[in-house]
N, C-alpha and C positions, 0 to 999 in steps of 0.2 A: 137776379142771376149774378153769380160770383165770377170774377175774372182776376187775372194777375195784374197788379198795378204796373204802370209804365215805368221803365227804368229812368232814373234821374242821375245827373252828375256825369262827369267825364273821367272818373278814376280808372276806367277800363278802356278808354278811347284809344284806338289805333291811329298812328301817324306814319307817314312815309314822305320823305323829302320835305319835311317841315309842313306837310299838308295833312289836314284832318281827313281821315277816310270816312266816307259816307255811303250808305246803301239805301236804295229806294226802289220803288216799282210803279208801274202803270197797271193798276188792276183793271181787268176787262171781263166781259162775258159775251158770248155769241148767242144771238136770239134769231131764230128762224122767222122769216117774214114772207108771206104770200103777197106777191106784188102785182100780178095781172090775172086776167080771166082764164088763162091757161094753167093757173096754179104753179107758175114758175117760182120756185122757192130759193131765196138767197139768204145769206147770213147777215144780220145787222150787228155791227160792233158797238157795244156800249162800254164806254170808258168811265171809270170812277175817279172823281176828283173830290178834294175836300176844301172847305172854306174855314176861315177863322172869324171870330166875332169882330164886328165893326169894319169889315173889309168886303169889297165886292169881287176881288180877284180870287183865283183858285190855284191849288197846288196839288202835287201828288205826294203820297206818303213817303217820307225819307227821314233818315237820322243817322247818328254815329254808328260805325261798325266797331264793335267792342272785341277785346282780345280773348274772350271765352266763347266765341261763336264763329261760324263760317260766314262768308259774305252772303250766302244764300239764306242762312238762318237770320241774319240781321235784316235783310230785306223783308222776309216773311214776318218777323217780329214787328217791324215798323208798320206794315199793312194792318196787322192785328191791333196794335196799340192805337194808331191814329185813325184808321178807317173801319175797324171792326170787321174785317173780312179775312177769310182763309181761302187757300186755293193751291194750285199747282204752279210753281215758279219755273220759268224757262231756265235751263242750265246756263245758257250763254247770255251775257248782258246785251242790252240794246246799244250800249256805248259807255264811254268814260268821259266825264266832263270835269273841268277845273273851273272853280268859281270862288267868290268870296262870300262868307257868311253875311247875313243881312245887317249885322251890327258893325261890319268892317268894310262896307262897300266903298268908302272914300279913303281907305288907307293906301299908302304908297309902298309899304313894305310887305313882307310875306305873312304878317299877322292876319289871321282870319281866313287864310287860304284853305280850300277844301278840294278833294278829289272824289267825285261822286260816281258810283256804279249804279246804273238803272237797269231793271229787269222788267219783263212782262209777266204778269201774274193772272192766270185764268181763275176767276173767282168761282168757288164751289159752295161757299157758305157765307152768308151775310148775317152777322149777329145783331140782335136787338139792343144789346148793351155792350160797351167796350170801354177800355181804360181811359181814353181821352175824349170821350164824346161831348164833354162840356166845353172843350176847346176846338173841336173839329166837327163840322157837319158834312154829310155825304151828299154828292150830287152826281147822278149818272148822266153822262153825255153820249148821245148817239151820233154815229157818223151819217145818219139819214134823218136826223131830227131837224126840221126847218127852223125851229126856234133857237137852236144852239148847234150850228154846224161846226165842223172842225176849225173853220176860219174863226168863228166866234170863240171857240175854246182857246185858240192861240191868243186871241185878244185878251181874254180873261186870265190867262196863265200868268202868274206873278213874275216868273223868272225866264229870261231868254233861254237858259240852258235846258229848262224843263220843256219849253216850247220846241226846242230842237229834238229832245227825246220823244215828244209826242209825234213829230213828223217822221222820225225813224220808225216808230212803232206802227203808225198807219201805213207807211210804205211797205214795211215787212208783212203786215196783215194782208194787204192787197196781193202781194206775191204769194203768200201761203194760200189765199183763196183761189188764185189762178191754178196753182198746183193741185189743189183738191178737186177743182172742176175737171182738170185733165185726167186725173185718176178715176173719177166717176165715169167718164166716157169709156174708159178702158175696162171697167168691171165686167166680168162674164155674167151671163144670164143663168139663173138657177131655177129648177122646178120648185113649185110651192112646197113640196114635201121636204126639200133640202133647206128651207129657210132658216131653221134653227142652227144647222151646221154652218151656214153662211154667216149668221150672226156671231157665232163663237169664233170663227176664223177672223172676222174683221175686228172683233173686240180684242183678241190677243195680239193683233198686228197694229192696232191704232195707237197714235200718240206716242210712239216709241222713239221718234227722231224729230228733233226741232233744229233746223239748220242755223248755224251762227250767222250773225249779221254784223259782227264787230271786226274791223280791220286793224285797229290800233290798240290792242289790249296788252298790258304789260304782264299780266299774270294769267295763268290758265287755271280755271276752276272746274273740277270734275264731279263734285258732289251735287246731286239734285235735291233741292229742298222741297218735299211734298208735305203740305200741312193738311191733314185730313180732319174732317168734322167729327 
């Protein structure tokens, strides 16, 4: 399978206040899971993380935001290059974090400083081959998997700021789940003959609004990056 090579170099790199601008995402998928004898169905959140050779820790896809793309396009591109996934990116970021690049952790000046924008990406396609698969391996982490709970994911997460982003994502996911449950309780009953009309109504109305979770965002981004398979 052919794919576009990963971008290299920093000749298009964006900077602001002497900080390198970085875009990344937390790829996830919702998996329905029957939990009890009454067939009570809930959604299991699976989060995708990536690993690098000779390391036991995990990270999320991220990289430099370049001057020929929007912040949303940059986050989608990094997910495709590093994790081989496509999907629907939330318009609003999970947050903005300032940190130092791994090669400048011990510097006392501004060199190596980064400002990272992290988004949630609902995965719709997982590729068998991708640009950087020799450098990154994928690992799906479930919020209900006893072998790797969110607490374990925090422990294996390489950077503190990514651990914070994961906490924000999981908290926002719980809030969205509660809102979905409330809406389901309020849905009207339809006769069986009207099931197709009901399906069309819900499809046209669904996933049109994703509430923002960021309080301290310096810029407003209005374009929604949707990467279709």
